[in-house]
VODONU-963468 format. One record per residue (C-alpha): residue in one letter; z negated, x negated, y. Coordinates in steps of 0.02 Angstrom, whole numbers, m for minus. Each point is the difference from the previous one (the first is absolute). Last residue first. Example, Ala and Ser with C-alpha at 12.3 -4.5 7.8 and 13.67 -1.06 7.14 Angstrom:
REM residues 2
> S	m357	m684	m53
> A	m33	69	m172
//
This chain:
REM residues 334
> I	7046	m6797	3511
> D	129	m112	m80
> G	m22	59	m178
> A	22	177	58
> F	180	m39	38
> F	66	80	m157
> Q	m112	156	7
> L	40	25	185
> L	179	m22	m26
> K	8	131	m134
> A	m96	122	111
> A	109	m37	149
> L	159	35	m100
> E	m68	163	m70
> T	m49	62	175
> P	157	m58	88
> A	123	80	m118
> E	157	37	102
> E	m23	m112	151
> A	m74	m156	m85
> M	110	43	m156
> H	166	m23	98
> H	105	m5	m158
> G	m45	173	m67
> S	m167	40	m78
> E	m102	15	m152
> I	m68	m173	m10
> S	36	m124	m140
> G	m92	m139	m80
> G	m78	m174	26
> E	m91	m152	m61
> L	34	m185	10
> D	m100	m164	m3
> T	110	m156	m17
> T	154	58	92
> W	187	m36	5
> P	38	8	m186
> R	m92	161	m8
> W	99	94	133
> I	147	44	m106
> A	m117	70	m138
> L	m92	101	129
> V	156	101	40
> D	26	49	m181
> G	157	108	13
> Y	112	m89	115
> L	114	126	86
> E	m96	156	m39
> E	m164	m87	48
> L	68	m50	169
> D	88	162	33
> D	m110	93	124
> K	m80	165	m44
> T	m136	m86	m111
> S	m40	m119	142
> W	m57	m179	m42
> L	m167	m94	4
> C	m23	m190	m39
> L	m172	m75	25
> T	m28	m188	0
> P	m155	m104	m25
> C	26	m175	83
> Q	99	m146	m66
> V	176	65	26
> R	114	m109	m106
> R	97	m163	20
> G	92	m53	m153
> A	105	m129	98
> S	164	81	m50
> R	m71	171	47
> D	m58	m56	166
> E	159	m83	44
> E	98	158	m55
> D	m110	110	108
> H	34	m116	148
> Q	188	7	m29
> R	m4	188	m10
> D	m89	7	164
> I	126	m117	78
> S	156	101	m50
> L	m1	179	m58
> G	m166	39	78
> A	45	m83	161
> R	145	113	22
> Y	m120	145	m42
> D	m125	m49	140
> E	151	m21	114
> V	29	187	m15
> M	m171	32	68
> G	23	m115	149
> H	170	77	38
> V	m75	173	m3
> T	m142	m62	110
> A	121	m76	131
> P	106	161	m2
> D	m148	111	37
> T	27	174	m78
> V	m93	m43	m163
> A	m157	m64	91
> L	m14	140	133
> R	19	131	m135
> F	m137	m78	m111
> D	m125	3	146
> E	51	182	38
> F	m17	44	m185
> E	m175	m67	m13
> E	m60	94	159
> R	69	163	m63
> G	m54	m15	m182
> M	109	m73	m138
> S	67	157	m98
> E	5	126	143
> P	43	m132	136
> S	154	m47	m102
> G	72	m147	m100
> G	179	m35	m42
> Y	62	m181	0
> W	193	17	17
> A	m2	170	90
> L	m139	m61	109
> P	93	m156	48
> N	167	82	44
> A	137	m122	56
> L	m139	m133	m1
> I	m3	m4	m193
> S	185	m29	m18
> R	15	m129	138
> E	m154	m98	m59
> P	67	0	m180
> K	171	m61	53
> E	m60	m152	100
> A	9	m127	m142
> Q	m23	54	m179
> A	m167	m24	m86
> F	m49	178	49
> F	133	68	m121
> F	m66	m105	m140
> W	m183	63	11
> H	67	170	56
> Y	77	28	m172
> W	m171	26	m74
> R	45	154	m104
> R	183	m46	m43
> A	m31	m184	m21
> F	m158	30	m101
> V	97	112	m122
> E	145	m121	m4
> N	m109	m145	m52
> C	m124	m115	85
> R	m134	m63	m114
> L	3	m179	69
> L	8	70	177
> H	m149	113	m17
> E	m100	m141	m78
> L	40	m117	140
> I	m62	122	132
> P	m170	12	m83
> I	m43	176	m65
> S	m40	144	116
> D	m73	172	35
> L	m168	m65	63
> V	m70	m175	m14
> A	m186	m27	10
> L	m68	m182	19
> R	m178	m65	m1
> S	m88	m154	76
> I	148	m69	95
> I	m46	m157	95
> E	m13	m142	m133
> P	158	65	m81
> H	105	m25	154
> D	183	m13	m48
> L	m8	112	m151
> A	m118	129	72
> A	89	4	167
> R	168	16	m88
> L	m69	151	m101
> A	m58	84	162
> V	165	m31	82
> Y	92	71	m149
> S	m118	149	2
> G	46	33	181
> R	179	33	m52
> D	m64	148	m108
> H	m188	17	26
> G	m119	m145	31
> T	m187	m15	m25
> V	m98	m153	51
> A	m175	m73	m26
> F	m80	m129	115
> R	m46	m180	24
> K	m16	m101	162
> F	m39	150	108
> G	m39	m5	182
> L	128	117	80
> H	113	m150	42
> R	m20	m59	m181
> M	62	174	m52
> L	152	m14	110
> E	37	m176	m47
> I	4	47	m189
> C	103	153	40
> D	130	m99	97
> L	4	m124	m139
> A	46	142	m120
> K	138	55	120
> A	75	m177	m8
> R	m10	m9	m186
> K	72	178	m17
> S	154	m67	88
> S	60	83	160
> G	m1	m162	100
> S	75	m87	m144
> H	159	100	8
> D	100	m152	m64
> H	127	3	138
> T	m128	33	129
> D	m36	156	105
> L	m149	m10	118
> P	m152	99	m60
> K	m42	171	71
> S	m166	34	83
> S	m115	138	m63
> K	29	174	64
> G	63	73	m162
> F	69	m129	m118
> G	77	m175	18
> R	m172	m80	m18
> L	m107	115	m105
> D	m85	140	96
> P	m186	m38	m29
> C	m142	97	m84
> V	m170	m80	m18
> V	m145	86	m80
> F	m176	m65	10
> F	m63	77	m166
> H	m118	133	m63
> E	24	155	111
> A	162	m79	57
> L	79	40	m168
> I	m1	185	39
> P	61	m33	180
> A	145	m109	m70
> V	66	127	m121
> R	62	142	113
> S	72	m112	137
> W	75	m128	m125
> T	180	45	45
> V	m45	m43	177
> H	23	m185	m44
> T	186	26	24
> R	121	80	m120
> P	179	m34	m50
> H	m34	m95	m108
> G	m176	m47	m60
> H	m176	m10	70
> L	m130	m135	m19
> L	m185	37	m7
> L	m122	m147	24
> L	m184	20	m62
> P	m144	m96	73
> S	m176	20	m71
> G	m111	121	94
> A	24	111	157
> G	132	117	60
> G	148	m29	118
> F	165	m85	27
> R	168	43	72
> V	130	m131	28
> R	162	m36	97
> L	45	m179	m50
> M	78	m127	116
> A	87	m131	m100
> E	22	m187	m32
> S	m174	m75	24
> V	m96	155	0
> E	m19	114	150
> I	m92	166	m17
> N	48	165	77
> K	m150	119	m10
> E	m51	170	m68
> E	m183	39	m36
> F	m51	122	m136
> G	m133	137	22
> D	127	142	m33
> F	151	m74	m81
> M	101	158	54
> A	m111	103	120
> K	m121	138	m54
> G	5	138	129
> K	29	160	m95
> K	180	m35	m18
> R	m48	m163	m78
> R	m85	93	m143
> N	152	106	m33
> K	121	m147	m10
> S	m108	m81	m135
> L	m118	m146	31
> V	m70	m25	m174
> A	m188	m9	12
> R	m19	174	m67
> S	82	m52	m161
> V	m115	m145	m23
> A	m152	115	24
> R	74	125	m129
> R	32	m141	m124
> N	m181	m56	26
> D	m76	12	m174
> V	142	m85	m94
> I	35	m140	120
> W	m186	m36	33
> V	m37	m2	m190
> G	134	m130	m23
> I	m57	m103	153
> D	m179	m7	m66
> F	m117	m17	147
> P	m126	m126	68
> Q	m65	11	180
> F	56	m105	152
> H	m56	m27	178
> G	90	m109	124
> F	64	140	115
> G	m14	181	m55
> I	m17	17	m186
> R	119	m119	m84
> R	25	36	m183
> Q	m41	m121	m139
> V	79	m28	m172
> P	m46	53	m170
> P	104	m81	m136
> D	190	38	m8
> T	57	103	m147
> T	158	m69	m78
> M	170	89	7
//
């Protein structure tokens, strides 16, 4: 990973001083750790997303529930399945010390609106969700911004970078390779471990199975996630409309999203901005595919990345390490 040049840090409002991001990360590990909003800190009066504002914001085809806060260059954080934006609760406050951080529930997820069902699942496509994000950031006053996506959110982030290269300044994708690359490499091992991709593509049965006992299906607990985080998650996964919206995301993945990926690949379109790929050592991406970066290289023009010692939900399980890597990568936008 290359070393970024010295950048500037905001002191108060409108004042900056130079600092080296690499030195900052090494010398301030303890400070970063203290900034993580753990369950114990919140019991002493620190609220989840302390200092952030929560709003419902209308874009042309959706209503998005959004939290935002901080100061500096804009950075959009996109969650995965079956989470909401609350998955970022321990990472966003760290990043907000240097960026204006925006965390929405994607359409179909959490408390954001649910798209109408169509035969081609276009309302749940990553292209539609990426456009929501572009309009959201424009509403907040930003014509250009950086974006991070985890899991299903990484596909939205990738689509934003491919469809709107003039708008996305930097891209970080966490625990993913492009949908098309998964499908082209599909074998019996992938089908066994990631069977939900194909089960969710079926009509009605996935929703019935999940809603019979959502917490048994998805897991999660206040002990592992935090009390407020778990309650937000619980409300999402026990809501029939949200479960349907999340499953539709997978139906779109095997149809219209794959089509969009195939069109980009055929046209030779690649991400034009610097791209960071991170994956969890305790998840199976590296085990399935070996060299994860080799899969991403044909889709990018400027790529770096590596692993994080974590399970799949790295923003919850390894927030300090993830925040440090994101700070180093996004320093070019400060």
